[in-house]
N, C-alpha and C positions, 0 to 999 in steps of 0.2 A: 757374772754377778754385776748388777747395776751399781754404779757409784751412788752412795747415799748423799743426798743433798740436804741442806738445812734451810728451812723457811723460818721466818721470825714473826710471831704474833705478839704484839705488846711486850716485847722483851723476852718472850719465852721461845725457846728453840723447838721447832717441830721437824723431826726427821721425816724425809719422804724419799720414795724410790719409785722407779717406773716399773710397772707390771701390767702386761696386757695393753701396752701402749697408752697407759694413763697413770696419773700420779696416785700413789697409795701412801697413806700417812700412818705413822706410829700411833696406835690407839692410846697407849700409855702416855705419850707426850701430849696428845690432845686433851686427855682427861686432866692431866696435871696443869695444863695451861688454863683450863676453864674452871677448875675447882681449887687450885693451889694445894691439893692434897699431897702429903709427903709419901703416900703409899698408893700409887695408882692401881696396883693389882688388887688391893683390898677394896678400894672404891668400886672397881669394875665388878668384883664379886657381889657386893651388896646391891649395885645397880641392876644386875641381872636378876637378883632375887625379887626386887620390887617391880620389875617389868618382865613378866612371864613371856610376853610376845617377843621381846628383844632376845630373851634367853633361848626361845624356841628357834629363832632364825639366826642365832649367833654363828653357826657353822657356815651359813651362806654369806654372812657379812665379813667374817674375819679370814684373812689369808696370812699365814706365817711367811715372812719374807726376810731375806738377809739384809741387815743394815749395820752400820757401824755402832758399836757399843764400847763401853769402857774396857771390856776384855777383848776387843777386836770384833771382826764381823760375826754376827750371830743372828739367828732367826728371831724376829720380833713380830708380834701380832699387829697386822696392818689392815687398813680398809680403804677402799676407794672413796671418792667424794660422796657418792650416794650412801655408802655405808656409814661414813662419818656423820652425815646429816641425820641418819636414823639414830645413831648413838647420842647425838646432841639433844634429841627430843627427850631423852631420859635424864638429862643433866640440868637441874634447876640452877641456872647461873646467869647473872646480868651480862656476862661476856658472850652469851650464846649468839645473840643477833649480830654483833660486830664480827664474831668468828665466822658466822655463816657467809657474810659478805666477803670476808677475807678468803675463805675457802673457795667460794665461787670464782673469785679473781684468780687465785692460784691455779684452779682447774682450767680456766679459760687460757691461761698462759701456756699450758701444755698443748692445747689445740693449736695455738699459734706456732709453737715450736715444731709441731709435726709438719705444718705447712712451710716453715722456714727454720731449719735446724740451727742456723747461725744465731737466732734470737736467744736460744738457751745459753750459749756462750756469752752473749752480750749481757744477759741478766746476771749471770754469775759474776762477771767482771764488775757490773754496777753494784752488786751487793757487797763485794769486798771493798770497793771504792767508798761506799757509803759508811762502812765500818771504820774507815781511816787507814786502810792499807795503802802503801805506796804503789805507784805504777810498776816499779821494778819487781816488788814482791808479788804482785798480781800476775805478772808475766811468768815468773817462776812457778807459781802455784798452778796456773793453767797448763803449763808444760808438764808439771808433775802429774796432773790428772790424766793427761794424754799418755804419758809413759806407763802409769799404773794400769790404765785400761788395756794398753797393748800387752802388758805382762799377763793380766788375768785372762785375756782372750787366748793367749798362748797356753796357759794352764788348762783352760777349758778344752781346747782342741786336743790336749795330750792326756785327757782322762782324769785330771785332778778334780775331785768333787768339791763343790762350793761349800760355803759355811765353814766348818771346823778345819778342813785341810787348807783352805786359803789362809785362815788365821795362823795356822802353824807355819806355813811357808813364809808368810809376811814376818812373823816373829823371828824366823831363822835369818832372814835378810837383815832385820833390824839389829839382832844380837851381834852379827858379824860386822855390821857397819858402825854401830854406835856403842856396842857393849851392853845394850839394854833392849829388853822386849818392849813392844808398844805399851803394854800395861805399866811396866816399870818407868818408862819414859813419861807417861801421863802423870804418874804419881810424883815424879821428880818436879814436874812443872805445875803441880797442884791442880790438875784437871780432873774432871769427873766424867760427864757425859760428852763434853766437847770433843770435836774431831781434832786429834793430835796434829795432823798436818796443817791445820789452820793456825797453829801456834808455834810453828817452827820458824826460826830466823832464816836469813838468806843462806848462810852456810849450811845449816841443818837441812834446808830444802835441797840444796845442790847435792849433798852427799846422799840424801835419801833417793834422789833421782838417779844418781850414779849407780847405787846398789841395785835398784830395780831394773835400770836399763842394761846393766852388765848381766843380771840374771836372765833377762830375756835373750840376750845374745848367746850366752853360754847354753841355755836351754835349747836353742835352735841348733847351735853348732854340734852339741853332743846328742841331739835328737832324743832328749830325755823323755821318757814315757812313764806315766803314772806318778803316784805320790812320792815314792821313795827316791826315784831318780831325779824328780823335780826338787826334792828337798836337798839333795847333794848339789844341784845347780844353784839353788837359792843360797846355800852356804858359800859357795865359790863366788857368786855375784856380790854378796855382801862383803866377802873378804877383800875383793878388789877395792870397794869403797872404803872399807875399814883401814886398809893399808894407806890409801891416799889421805884419809883423815889424820892418821897418826903421823904421817910425814909432814903434813901442814902444821900440826900441833908442835912437832919438834922444831920446826923452823921459826915459828912465831912465838912459841912459849905460851900460847893461849889454847884453852880447851874449846872445841867446837860445840860439844854438848852443853847446853845452858839451862839453868833453872827458870830463866825469864820466859814469859809467854805474853801473848797479846792482852790477856785479861788484866795483867799487872800494871798496864798503863792507865792511870786514872781517867784520862780523857776518853780512851777507847772503851773502858768499862762503862762509863756513863752512856756512851752511844749504844752499847749493847743493851743496857737496861731500858733505854728508851725505844728499843726496837728499830733503830735507824740503820 
């Protein structure tokens, strides 16, 4: 499963993921960014009715891909740059032209990243820096991304199915580490569509990494195969991090799990709204 990344267009977050060696974008996110509709599914349904040609070719344009959602990784209808351009033609919006330029730029960035993979990492760092994250936080986040990818690669090799099973295993680690599923954690922090990991403080990041790194190590040592054995390993890995968290809390008298998140900082919230 590719890691979902977030692109920002005029303060609106557009989830994107790599498929077929090119960027594919969440169609619902694009529609919401261009129309400000509170119900992208309803808008898309009406859009297809008034554009029969678009409806006719919908199956060729749309690809369900796994991206991060409020309830964890789920399949979301996505389209590549060409497909999104076609959809934009059916959306009467003053934002259409600037969005096309933005989309072309993002698509070109992928071409550059294929030629020089290090550019992708640099752009991710620059995006977090522009949002106001500290260098120390960014280093932890980048390391967390690498640890997560190592774990999901291990699951894939061992026959774990992407989408729902990944979400269940991730929830198992989170419950054992923090006492909360990712969905419960997001609710605690007042998040909706945002990526939970982008709103963890330093200690939350560290224990999240420990839980996933321990799960990878236990999975390998026990040679876990399939979903059920991987789930046992996920619980054990999360338990390692959970015990360490509780030990720290008993020594400091402070809880690691926090309601605070990046959006609650007025300055950072303003930066996000401006799309910086």
